[in-house]
PLY file of the C-alpha trace (Angstrom):
ply
format ascii 1.0
element vertex 62
property float x
property float y
property float z
element edge 61
property int vertex1
property int vertex2
end_header
-0.04 -0.53 -0.24
1.68 2.90 -0.65
1.50 6.07 1.14
-0.72 9.18 1.51
1.30 12.43 -0.80
1.70 15.52 1.41
0.09 18.06 -0.36
1.45 21.23 1.57
4.61 21.80 -0.24
3.15 21.86 -3.45
1.73 25.67 -4.43
-2.24 25.24 -5.35
-5.52 26.87 -4.96
-8.02 27.21 -1.90
-11.50 26.86 -2.07
-12.38 30.38 -3.01
-10.23 30.67 -5.44
-11.34 27.42 -7.07
-14.74 28.16 -7.48
-14.34 31.71 -8.67
-12.14 29.89 -10.76
-14.80 27.52 -12.47
-17.73 30.19 -12.05
-15.12 32.46 -14.67
-14.98 29.04 -17.16
-18.61 28.57 -17.23
-19.79 31.62 -17.55
-17.20 33.43 -19.83
-15.86 30.69 -21.55
-12.35 31.30 -22.16
-10.04 29.41 -24.20
-7.91 28.58 -21.42
-8.27 28.40 -17.75
-5.64 29.10 -15.35
-4.82 30.47 -12.47
-3.66 34.02 -13.33
0.16 33.25 -12.42
0.49 30.43 -14.96
1.61 32.94 -17.68
4.78 33.73 -15.68
6.19 31.06 -13.99
5.29 29.80 -17.30
7.68 32.52 -18.80
9.65 31.73 -16.05
10.32 28.11 -16.79
11.14 29.00 -20.26
13.64 31.29 -19.68
15.19 29.20 -16.78
14.43 25.71 -18.23
17.68 23.81 -16.61
17.56 25.02 -13.66
13.69 24.26 -13.11
14.59 20.54 -14.92
18.02 20.15 -12.22
15.66 21.44 -9.52
12.44 19.73 -10.26
14.59 16.05 -10.38
16.62 16.85 -7.12
12.78 18.05 -5.41
11.09 15.23 -6.86
14.16 12.49 -7.55
12.32 8.76 -6.26
0 1
1 2
2 3
3 4
4 5
5 6
6 7
7 8
8 9
9 10
10 11
11 12
12 13
13 14
14 15
15 16
16 17
17 18
18 19
19 20
20 21
21 22
22 23
23 24
24 25
25 26
26 27
27 28
28 29
29 30
30 31
31 32
32 33
33 34
34 35
35 36
36 37
37 38
38 39
39 40
40 41
41 42
42 43
43 44
44 45
45 46
46 47
47 48
48 49
49 50
50 51
51 52
52 53
53 54
54 55
55 56
56 57
57 58
58 59
59 60
60 61
């Protein structure tokens, strides 16, 4: 049996943020539905691809 996943250090949305995001997606029907910070994180990770890859390999190694 596997152990439960610890989500305390993983960024996520609060219940209110998630419900606002879903309500916006249902009413406005935008092409992309994502939190406001996703575009910035994607741009940053594209610029710093090697550092992000090393960090993720180190952080989530088995």
